[in-house]
C-alpha positions in Angstrom: 0.0 0.0 0.0 1.3 3.4 -1.0 -0.1 6.2 1.2 -0.2 9.8 -0.1 2.8 9.8 -2.4 1.2 12.6 -4.3 2.6 15.8 -5.9 1.3 18.0 -3.0 3.0 15.8 -0.4 6.3 15.5 -2.1 6.8 18.8 -3.9 3.6 20.8 -3.6 1.3 22.4 -0.9 2.6 20.1 1.9 6.0 19.4 0.5 8.2 17.2 2.5 11.9 16.9 1.8 12.0 13.6 3.6 9.2 12.4 1.2 11.5 13.2 -1.7 14.2 11.1 -0.1 12.1 7.9 -0.1 11.0 8.1 -3.7 13.8 5.9 -5.1 13.3 3.2 -2.5 9.5 3.3 -3.0 9.9 3.0 -6.8 12.3 0.1 -6.3 9.8 -1.7 -4.0 6.8 -1.1 -6.3 8.7 -2.4 -9.4 9.6 -5.5 -7.5 6.0 -6.0 -6.2 4.6 -5.6 -9.7 7.1 -8.1 -11.1 6.2 -10.6 -8.5 2.5 -10.2 -9.0 1.9 -8.5 -5.7 -1.0 -5.9 -5.9 0.0 -2.3 -5.6 -2.6 -0.1 -4.1 -2.4 3.7 -3.8 -4.4 5.2 -1.0 -4.5 8.9 -2.0 -5.9 12.0 -0.4 -8.6 13.3 -2.6 -10.1 16.3 -0.9 -13.0 18.6 -1.9 -12.0 22.2 -1.7 -13.6 24.2 1.1 -15.3 21.4 2.9 -13.0 18.6 3.9 -12.0 18.7 7.6 -8.4 17.9 6.9 -8.1 21.0 4.9 -9.1 23.0 7.9 -6.0 21.7 9.7 -3.6 21.5 6.8 -4.8 24.0 4.2 -6.0 23.0 0.8 -4.0 20.0 -0.6 -4.6 17.1 -2.9 -7.8 18.7 -4.2 -9.6 16.3 -6.6 -8.9 17.1 -10.2 -5.7 19.1 -9.5 -2.1 18.1 -10.3 -1.4 18.1 -6.5 -3.7 15.2 -6.1 -1.8 13.0 -8.7 0.6 10.3 -7.8 4.2 11.5 -8.3 5.4 10.5 -11.8 8.5 8.6 -10.4 6.3 5.9 -9.0 4.9 5.1 -12.5 1.3 4.5 -11.7 0.3 1.4 -13.8 -3.0 0.5 -15.2 -2.7 -2.7 -13.2 -2.4 -0.8 -9.9 -5.4 0.1 -7.8 -6.2 3.6 -6.6 -8.4 4.2 -3.6 -9.2 7.9 -3.0 -9.6 8.9 0.7 -10.9 12.1 2.4 -9.6 11.3 5.8 -6.3 10.0 7.2 -7.1 6.3 7.0 -7.3 4.6 3.6 -10.1 2.5 5.0 -12.4 5.2 6.4 -15.6 5.2 4.2 -13.7 3.7 1.2 -13.8 0.4 -0.6 -10.3 -0.6 0.5 -11.3 -3.5 2.7 -13.5 -5.2 0.1 -10.7 -4.6 -2.5 -8.1 -6.3 -0.3 -10.5 -9.2 0.5 -11.3 -9.7 -3.3 -7.5 -9.8 -3.9 -7.0 -12.3 -1.2 -4.6 -10.1 0.7 -3.7 -11.1 4.3 -0.7 -8.9 4.9 -0.4 -5.2 4.0 3.0 -3.6 3.4 2.8 0.0 4.3 4.7 2.7 2.4 4.4 6.4 2.0 3.7 9.5 4.1 3.4 10.0 7.1 4.3 7.2 9.5 2.7 9.1 12.4 -0.5 10.1 10.6 -2.0 8.6 7.5 0.2 5.5 7.5 -0.6 5.1 11.2 -4.4 5.5 10.8 -4.5 3.2 7.8 -2.4 0.6 9.7 -4.8 0.9 12.7 -7.8 0.1 10.5 -5.9 -2.7 8.7 -5.0 -4.3 12.0 -8.6 -3.9 13.4 -10.0 -5.5 10.2 -7.7 -8.6 10.7 -4.8 -7.8 8.3 -1.2 -8.3 9.3 0.7 -5.1 9.0 4.4 -4.6 8.0 6.3 -1.4 7.2 8.8 -0.7 4.4 11.2 1.3 6.5 13.1 2.7 3.5 9.8 3.7 1.7 8.0 5.3 4.6 8.7 8.6 6.4 7.3 11.7 8.1 8.0 15.4 8.3 10.7 14.9 11.0 12.9 12.1 12.2 11.2 12.2 15.5 7.8 11.7 13.9 9.1 8.9 11.8 10.7 7.0 14.8 7.6 7.6 17.0 5.3 6.4 14.1 7.2 3.2 13.6 7.4 2.6 17.4 3.6 3.1 17.7 2.9 0.7 14.8 5.2 -2.0 16.4 3.7 -1.5 19.9 0.1 -1.4 19.0 -0.2 -3.5 15.9 2.9 -5.8 16.0 4.1 -4.2 12.7 7.7 -5.1 12.0 9.7 -2.8 9.7 11.7 -4.4 7.0 14.3 -3.1 4.5 13.5 -3.2 0.8 15.9 -6.1 0.3 14.1 -8.2 3.0 10.6 -7.3 1.6 11.6 -8.1 -2.0 12.8 -11.6 -0.8 9.4 -12.1 0.8 7.6 -11.3 -2.5 
C-alpha cells in the first residue's frame, strides 16, 4: 500500500523533503512487487476544496482534479495498480479498500508512504482492526521529521505488531 505519495505531499502544498528522499526506495519496491504479481494499491488523499475537515487543519492540498492530487510520476502508476481515494487520514475510512483487499486475497499489507505518524498510522490501525497483518517498508515510509518517523514506527510496532523491513528483505518475501 502506498499512502499519499502525491505531488502535493512531495513537492507541492505540503512538500516534505523527507518524502522526496524515499522516492527511489519506494519506486524500487513497487517495481519488485509488480514483477512478483503483488498488488500495488495507492491510498490517495482526494479532498474537496472548502469542505474537507483535513483542509481546515492542513490547508488545501490534494484537491480532486488538480495536479497536486496526482501520484508522483516517479512511481509510474500502472493501469494494473489500484487507486483508492480517501478524504480522511485512513485509507479504510468510508472507502472500498477493505473489500478490494478481500477480493484480492490479501492477508498482509506492506505500508509505504507518508506520514508514518499520521496517514500511515491510521491506515495501519484500521488494517489491524480488520484482521490484516501489517508490516512497514522502512526505506519507503517517512514523516515530516525524524522524531515523527521514529515515533510512528514505534507506535505501529507496539500497537499492531508491525515489523519494519528493508527493501531487500521485503523483495525476498515477495
